[in-house]
N, C-alpha and C positions, 0 to 999 in steps of 0.2 A: 624579492623580485616578484612582481605579479605575473600570473600565467598568461601566455599569449592566446589569442582568440581560437586558434585551431585546437590547442590542447584544452582550453576551457570548454569548447563544444564537446570534446570527447569525455572530459572529466565530469562536467556538470550537466550536460545535456545528453542527447542520443546520437552524438557523433556528427560527422560531416555529411553534406548533401550536395549533389550537383545542381540543385535548384536554387540554392541560396548560399551566400558567403557565411562563414562562422561569425557569430555575433560578438560584439564588444560587451564589456561588463554591464553597461547600462541597459542593453537589450536583454541580457540574461535576467536581470532583475525585473525588467518590464514583463518578461514572460511569466513571472509568478502571478502578477495581476491577471493575465490572460487565463491562467490555469484555474483561477477561482470560479470561473463561469461553469455552471453545472451542465451535465449531459442530458438532464431531463428525467432522471430516475427519482422517484419520490416515495416516501413512506405511505402516502395515501394510495398510490397505485399498487404498491406491494401488499398493503393490507387488503385491498379489494381482490387482488389475485389470490391471497390466502383464503379469504372467505369463499370465493368462487370455487377454489380447488377442494375445499371441505365439502361443498355441495356435490361436486363431481365424484369425490370418493364415496360419499353416502349413496349417491345414485348407482354407482358401480356395485357397492356392497349389497344393495337392495335388488339388484338385477335390472334396474331401469336404464342402465347404460352399458353398452357392449364393451368388452375388453379392448377392441380396436379403437373405439372412440375415446376411451380412457387413455390409451397409449398416445393417441394424437394430441390430447390435451397436455400430457407430460412432455411430449416432444416440443410443443409450442413454448412451454416454460423453459426447456433447455435451449430452445432457439433464442430466447431473450437473454440467456446467459452468454450465448455466442455473440449476440449484439453488443453486450456490455464489453466483452473482450475486444471485439472489432473496434468499438469506439475509443477504447483506451489506447490500443495500438495506433490507430489513426492519429489521435492527438499527439502521441509521443513521436511518431515518425514524421508527422507533417508540421510540427510546430516550428516557426522561424528560429526560435531559441528554446531548447527543451528543458531548461532548468526548472520551470514551474511544474512540468509533468513529472520530472524526477522527484520533486518534493512530494507530489501526490503519492507516488509509489512508496516513498520513504515513510510518510506519516500514516498511510493506510496500512502498511506493514507494522509500524510501531503499535498501532491500535488494531491488531489483528482480531477479526471476528469472522469465523468460518461458517459458511452456510451448511446446514445439515440435510436440507431437502429442497425440492425444486423451487418452491416459492421463496425460500430464504435467499436464493441467489438474487432475486429482485430487491429484497431488502438490503442485501450486501452492497448492491450497486447504489441504492439510495443512501446508504451509510457514507459512501465516498462523496457523493454529491452534497449531502447535508451536513456532515460532521467534519469532513476533511477540507474539501475545496474552499469553502467560504472563509476559512481561518488561516490560510497559508501565509498571509501577510499580517495577521492580527496577533492577539495575545495568546500565548500557549494555554493560559488558564481557560480561555473561552473554548479553544479546541478540545481541551481535556473534558470540560463540562459537557460539550456537545457530544463527544464520543462516548463518555461514560453513561450518559442518560439516553442515548439513542436506542430505539427498539432492537436494532440488530445486536448491540452489545448486551442488552438485557436478556435477549433470547440466548445468545451464545454462552454467557456465563451464568445462566440459570437464576437470574435475579428474581424472576417471578416466584421462585420457590423459597425466597428468603422472607421470613415472617418474624417480626419482633416477638421474642418470648413473652413479653408482658403487654403486647398489643391488645387492642379490643378484640380482634379476631381470634387470637390465641386463647384469650380468657373465655370467650363465649363458645368456642368450638374445641374443647380439650380433646375430644375424640379424634380430631384430625391429626394430632401429634405433629404439628408443624413446628418449625424452628428456623434458626438462623442459617443462611448459606453465605459463607465467607468468600466465595469465588471472586466476585467483583471487587470487594474491598482489598483482597490480597493482591489481585493483579494490578489494581491502581497503584498500590505502594511498591510492589516488587518490579513491575514491568513499565508502567506508564509514567511514574514519577521518580521516586527516590532510588530505586534499583535494589537488586538483591545485595545483601550485605550492608545496607545502610543502617543508620542508628535508629531503628524502630523496633518495637517489641510485638509479641503476639497480641498483647492487650490493645495495641494501636490498630491491628488488623481487625480485631473483634469490634472495637468501638466504631471504626469506620464502617464496618459491615452493618452495625446497628443503625448508624446514621443514614445509611443508604436504604434501609427497609422502607417500604412505601413506594419506591420506584417500581414501575410496572409497565407491562405492555399487554393490552387486551385488544385483539382485533375488533371487538364489538363495542369498545369503550374508548373514547378519545383521551380520557384522563391519563396523565403520566405519573401521577402520585396519588396513592390511596392512604389517607391518614389512618384508616382503621387497621392496617397491617404494619404500621410504623411503630418502632420501639419508642415509647414515650420517655420524656425527660432528656436531660443534657447528656451528650456524648463528648468524650475528650480524646482528641487525636493529636499526638505529639505535643501534649501539654496545653492545647487550645480547646476550650469548651465550645460546643455547638448545640443549637436548639433543633427544632423539628422543621421539616419542610424543604422544598426545593431551594429557596433563597439561602438556607444554611448549608445545603449541599454545595451550591455554587460557591459560597464563601470558603468552604473547605477545599474545593478544587483550586480556587485562586491561591490559597495559602500553600498548598502542596506544590503548585506550579512554580512558586517563587522560593521554595526551599533550596538552600545551597546544594544539598545532595542531588536534587532534581537537575539543577543547572550543570553540575559535574557529570551526572549520568547521561543526560541527553546530549550534552556537548561532545562527550566521548563517542556516543552512538552516531551522531552526525559526522564526526571526524572519521570514524571507522568506515562509515558508508561511503563517504565522498573522497577520502584521502588514502587510507591504508588500513589493512587488517590490524596492524600495530601502529596507530597514528602518532604523529609528533606531539609530544606533550605541550609544546608551545601553542599549537593549534587548539588543543582541548582547553587549555587554560585561558586563551584569548576569547574563545567562544563562550566559556562559562562566565568570564568577566562581563562580556556584553550582555549575556542573559540577565545577570543580576542588576547591572547598571540600567538596563532598559525596561526592567519590569517584565521580562519574558516576552518582549516584543519580537516576534518572528521576523518581521521586516528588517530590523536592525541585525538580527543574527544571520539572516540570509546575506545581507550586505557584507558583513564581516567575513563570512565563509568565502564568498566570491572573490574578495580582495586579498585573501590571506596567502602569503608566500609558501605556506606548507603544501598547497595544491601543486605548485610547480615542482617542489622538491620531492614529491612522492609520485610523480607521474608514472603511470604504468603499473602501479602496485595493487590495483583492484581488478577483480574478475567480474566481467559483465554477467549478471544473472540471466537466465533464459529469456524472460520478458524483454530485458534490455538488449540482449543479443539479437532477437528477432526484430525488434523495433529499429535498432541501429542498422541492421542489415537492409531492411526495406528502405530506410532513409538513404543509405549510401547507394542503393540501387536506383534511386530516383523516384520511388513510389511516394506520391503525396497523399494527403488525407483523403482527397476525393476518390482516388483509385482504391484505397483500402476500404473506404466506406461502401464502395460499389461491389465488394466481394459478397457473393451469396453465402448463406449459412453453411452449406456443405463445404465450400472452399475455406471458410473460417475454421471449421472443425478440422479439415484435412491439413491445412497449411499453418495454422496458428495454435489451436487448442491442443490437438494430439501431440504435435512436436514439443510444445512446452512441457507436457506431461512426461514425454520420453527424456527430456533434458533435466527432469527432476523438479519442475516447478508447476504442478497442475494449477491452473488459474483459480484463484480464490480458495484454495484448499491447503493452506499452510498446516504443518503437522501439529501445531499447538499455539497457544496464545502468545508465545514469544516470537512468532513470525518466522521468516526465512533466515537461514544462517548467512553470515557475512563472509566467512573465510573461504579462500580459494579452494582449499582441499575439499570442501563440501560440494563444489560445483564441477571441478575438473578431475573426474575419475575416468578410467578407461571406458566404462559404459556410457557415461553422460557425455563425454567428449565425442564418442562415436556417434551419438545422436545428433550433435551439432554438425559434425562432418557430413552425415547423411542428409541433413536438411540443406546444407550448403550445396551439396551435389545435385539434389533433386528438385528443390522448390523454386529457386530464383528463375529458372528457365520457364517455369509454368506461369509465372506472374509478370515477367518483364518482357516488353517488346518495344523497341528492338533491344536485343541483349547487348550489354556493353563489352567493348574490347577489354580484356583483362589488364593490359598495361595501363590504359587510361583509368580503369576502375581502381587500380592500385593507388593512384594519386588521388582520385576522388574520395576514396574511403578513408585514407590514412594521411593524406597531405604530406607535410614535412616529417612526420613521425615514422615513415617507412624505414625499415632496416635494410642494410645492404644485402643481407642474406635473402630476405623476401623479395627484394627488387631483382635479384638474379634468378630466383626460383619461378616467379610468375611467367616470364616469357618462355620458359622451358616446358610449360604445361602442354599436354598432348592435344588439347582442344580448348575452345572458349569456355565451355562449361567447367572444366577442371581448373582453368586459370582463375575464374571468378571464385570457385570453391576454395582454392588455395588461399586467396585473400581473406575470405570470410572465416576460414578455419584456423587462420594464423594466430599465433600468440599475441601479435600486436593488435589485431582486431578484437580479440576476446578479452583484452585487458584495457583498462582505462586509467 
């Protein structure tokens, strides 16, 4: 049995809104195409910011720039990080059907790349715009290649430090003691494609790492591949030989994308994210079959996911992560994209950035390359739940005017999924603020 529109909006999007009815399946799928449009963050702009910041630091170190002016520059970069969060929240809360934005969150987390300094936050935003959004409806192999070769991923996984042991550079500069860095190759196999425990060997990791040598990011050089640091000769990954250069790297990514282990690993990950912490095996198997039959066509996989009866059968078995909780709350409260985009940076920090951190999900700062955890136990602890309740009690009244009647808001936020217990509790709230907070803090709203 296919899931009904209300539950589909909760499961696959960012919930219900008083501004628009829940979308039918066809509109959920159309939302994916809408989500492919970028927000305007680019590698070019991030690179320019990096070079500018390097000059700023040098001026500070030489005494040509005051500490106050330096801090102002850092604050401006942090402000652009706030802009990126505000834009993402606005798109999630304001989308007519939010499935596309949910997929952005899923794939950006799958290809986690964590910024380590102020300018890298701009590159991280460019990574989402350039490596994730354009490929939501395309081939996974293309997304994999775009993500693996993007400057943000190369920076995060130290690919610039990977030099072929027999490369021209290594032979000419033995005093440098350079060598192979396996980070990118290992994460591509363990996290991005086959999965931990799949049938590959350490030799495959090393051979893939050697194939990837030459990939580089230099802010002062537009080249993305430097043959002089690449390991010469053929590399063999999972029994397939590859030559040198970007075309061969792209071919390797395409083959990894279509490996049966990749289909199983990523189908399970999708099912775990959208259906249940322990997803139905039928859902995993059906998605994997579509993956292989379609050649890793994400459009076909998205369609199969939206239509699968496993979504209805597991309704309410997932916990909304903090980003999802805040976006869904603003959406249910009737805030549209325009109102969210109108928030000033201090408001974004106070009402979005800091609360997300208190709820356990600091924006853009996952704990490792494996991204954010999926299981409910990682998100619903006494401390983290207290942060959600505190936000629900304090923030909506500062953002919403006029403030909704809790009884009407209960229906707006949860539709026909309201439990009898919650329906009895809300009218008993001491005031309007607490009534709305009871809805937002309820188990029903925090699960999807």
